[in-house]
PLY file of the C-alpha trace (Angstrom):
ply
format ascii 1.0
element vertex 184
property float x
property float y
property float z
element edge 183
property int vertex1
property int vertex2
end_header
26.61 -34.96 21.81
24.35 -31.61 21.99
25.84 -30.49 18.67
25.42 -33.83 16.66
21.47 -33.85 17.44
21.42 -30.28 16.55
23.26 -31.35 13.09
21.46 -34.25 12.44
18.21 -32.34 12.88
19.47 -29.14 10.79
20.42 -31.51 8.27
17.16 -33.25 8.03
15.27 -30.11 7.81
17.53 -29.08 4.95
16.80 -32.23 2.97
13.07 -31.79 3.33
13.52 -28.48 2.33
15.04 -29.01 -0.81
12.69 -31.86 -1.43
9.69 -29.76 -0.74
11.23 -26.46 -2.57
8.89 -24.49 -4.42
9.84 -21.77 -7.56
10.39 -18.69 -5.77
8.01 -15.98 -7.39
9.10 -13.05 -5.20
11.93 -11.76 -2.83
11.39 -8.63 -1.20
12.99 -6.64 1.96
12.17 -4.11 4.07
14.86 -2.16 5.51
16.27 1.24 6.15
18.41 3.52 4.00
20.08 6.91 3.29
22.00 8.90 0.65
25.06 7.16 2.42
23.92 3.88 3.61
22.37 1.43 0.62
20.12 -1.48 1.12
19.95 -4.48 -0.85
18.38 -7.34 -2.08
19.66 -10.26 -4.19
18.31 -13.71 -6.00
19.28 -16.04 -8.29
17.10 -16.54 -10.96
15.00 -20.34 -10.70
14.66 -22.58 -13.41
11.01 -23.96 -12.86
7.82 -22.30 -13.93
6.87 -20.49 -17.24
9.55 -18.78 -19.57
9.42 -16.58 -22.43
11.89 -16.81 -25.12
13.72 -18.77 -23.07
14.44 -16.02 -20.21
11.88 -14.83 -16.96
10.43 -11.79 -16.78
11.60 -9.80 -13.86
9.83 -6.58 -11.95
12.52 -5.11 -9.50
11.28 -2.36 -7.33
12.43 0.14 -4.97
9.54 1.72 -3.11
10.02 4.44 -0.44
8.20 4.03 3.09
7.45 8.04 3.96
6.06 10.59 1.47
9.75 12.21 1.08
11.41 9.30 0.36
12.78 9.07 -3.29
14.98 5.86 -4.10
17.09 5.00 -6.70
17.51 1.70 -7.94
20.54 -0.06 -9.16
20.36 -3.42 -10.35
23.95 -5.61 -11.23
24.04 -9.21 -12.49
26.97 -11.02 -10.67
27.36 -14.08 -12.54
26.79 -13.24 -16.39
29.89 -13.44 -18.94
29.23 -9.85 -19.48
28.01 -8.16 -16.20
24.63 -5.66 -16.37
24.22 -2.93 -14.71
20.76 -1.25 -14.98
19.39 2.37 -12.99
16.58 3.84 -12.37
15.43 6.85 -10.21
11.80 7.62 -11.20
9.81 4.67 -12.83
7.99 6.59 -15.23
10.93 7.88 -16.78
13.60 6.12 -18.23
16.44 3.61 -17.52
19.97 2.88 -17.99
21.39 -0.34 -19.21
25.27 -0.26 -18.76
25.40 3.26 -19.22
22.39 3.38 -22.42
19.35 5.30 -22.02
16.04 3.19 -22.30
12.49 3.88 -22.52
10.36 3.47 -19.48
7.95 1.06 -19.44
4.18 0.98 -17.94
4.03 -1.45 -15.12
0.97 -1.51 -14.34
-0.24 -4.92 -16.87
2.67 -6.65 -15.35
2.05 -6.44 -11.74
1.39 -3.06 -10.71
2.89 -0.02 -10.60
4.96 1.09 -7.69
2.97 3.31 -5.34
4.50 6.72 -5.93
6.29 8.56 -8.75
9.44 9.20 -7.31
9.60 4.90 -6.38
11.96 3.28 -8.93
11.69 0.07 -11.06
12.92 -1.95 -13.76
11.99 -4.84 -15.66
14.75 -7.10 -16.91
14.71 -10.46 -18.90
17.35 -13.01 -17.09
17.74 -16.91 -17.66
17.81 -19.44 -15.23
20.74 -19.28 -13.07
21.78 -15.30 -13.58
22.54 -14.20 -10.09
21.63 -10.35 -9.26
20.84 -8.24 -6.54
19.06 -5.20 -6.53
20.37 -2.06 -4.67
18.65 1.12 -3.42
20.15 4.41 -1.83
18.07 7.84 -1.22
18.55 10.54 -3.69
19.18 13.30 -1.01
18.81 13.86 2.92
22.61 13.08 3.72
22.10 10.30 6.63
18.55 10.71 7.32
17.37 6.99 7.45
14.16 6.30 5.65
11.87 3.37 5.06
12.07 1.28 1.56
10.84 -1.96 0.34
13.24 -3.79 -2.39
11.17 -6.52 -4.36
12.41 -8.91 -7.25
9.05 -10.72 -8.69
9.15 -13.15 -11.63
6.04 -11.88 -13.79
6.68 -14.12 -16.82
3.30 -16.38 -15.86
1.22 -13.02 -16.30
2.66 -12.28 -19.43
0.52 -12.90 -22.54
-0.89 -11.53 -25.54
-0.36 -7.59 -26.18
2.01 -7.32 -22.92
4.56 -9.81 -24.05
4.39 -8.21 -27.43
4.53 -4.70 -26.11
7.38 -5.34 -23.51
9.21 -7.32 -26.23
9.28 -4.46 -28.99
10.79 -1.92 -26.56
13.43 -4.71 -25.14
13.80 -7.35 -27.56
17.36 -6.20 -28.71
18.44 -4.53 -25.04
17.82 -6.33 -22.32
17.52 -9.97 -23.92
21.39 -9.42 -23.88
21.00 -10.50 -20.38
19.08 -13.67 -21.47
21.97 -14.25 -23.99
24.99 -13.86 -21.84
26.09 -16.97 -20.53
26.80 -17.58 -16.57
29.91 -18.26 -15.29
0 1
1 2
2 3
3 4
4 5
5 6
6 7
7 8
8 9
9 10
10 11
11 12
12 13
13 14
14 15
15 16
16 17
17 18
18 19
19 20
20 21
21 22
22 23
23 24
24 25
25 26
26 27
27 28
28 29
29 30
30 31
31 32
32 33
33 34
34 35
35 36
36 37
37 38
38 39
39 40
40 41
41 42
42 43
43 44
44 45
45 46
46 47
47 48
48 49
49 50
50 51
51 52
52 53
53 54
54 55
55 56
56 57
57 58
58 59
59 60
60 61
61 62
62 63
63 64
64 65
65 66
66 67
67 68
68 69
69 70
70 71
71 72
72 73
73 74
74 75
75 76
76 77
77 78
78 79
79 80
80 81
81 82
82 83
83 84
84 85
85 86
86 87
87 88
88 89
89 90
90 91
91 92
92 93
93 94
94 95
95 96
96 97
97 98
98 99
99 100
100 101
101 102
102 103
103 104
104 105
105 106
106 107
107 108
108 109
109 110
110 111
111 112
112 113
113 114
114 115
115 116
116 117
117 118
118 119
119 120
120 121
121 122
122 123
123 124
124 125
125 126
126 127
127 128
128 129
129 130
130 131
131 132
132 133
133 134
134 135
135 136
136 137
137 138
138 139
139 140
140 141
141 142
142 143
143 144
144 145
145 146
146 147
147 148
148 149
149 150
150 151
151 152
152 153
153 154
154 155
155 156
156 157
157 158
158 159
159 160
160 161
161 162
162 163
163 164
164 165
165 166
166 167
167 168
168 169
169 170
170 171
171 172
172 173
173 174
174 175
175 176
176 177
177 178
178 179
179 180
180 181
181 182
182 183
């Protein structure tokens, strides 16, 4: 009897949560990582809200908490017909997309810049339904655990005018491929 009541309450709660669900704009997690212990944050790109050329602008960051932290960020798509892998070590430097080196992005007009030069960040375009995970690992330090914050933020609604054109010019061939990749 107790289980039936619990399951009924749980079911009603889930129904109400689906009915009242708003578009998620930011997914973030705080965790511990080391050179040998990876941490992650995942999401599925939502359908609501603004898009740009049919895609969402996502800013993904790995920010180390201690001063000596140096996270390396890897972002992987999970359900696209052509899986994509993005990596970045220091946000002011270039990043890679499936092994291809791309130029760095100025993140300040998009949302905010990562806290330290050694933090990692990537901007990608992704269509609704794309599932992706962001993984972070310390660059060095063996098993020494350090705090890290991973965030995946939809900044599409903040993209206007010159910022859109600047980012679009850098990425129209590279990351729009992710937007064009069909979801399985």
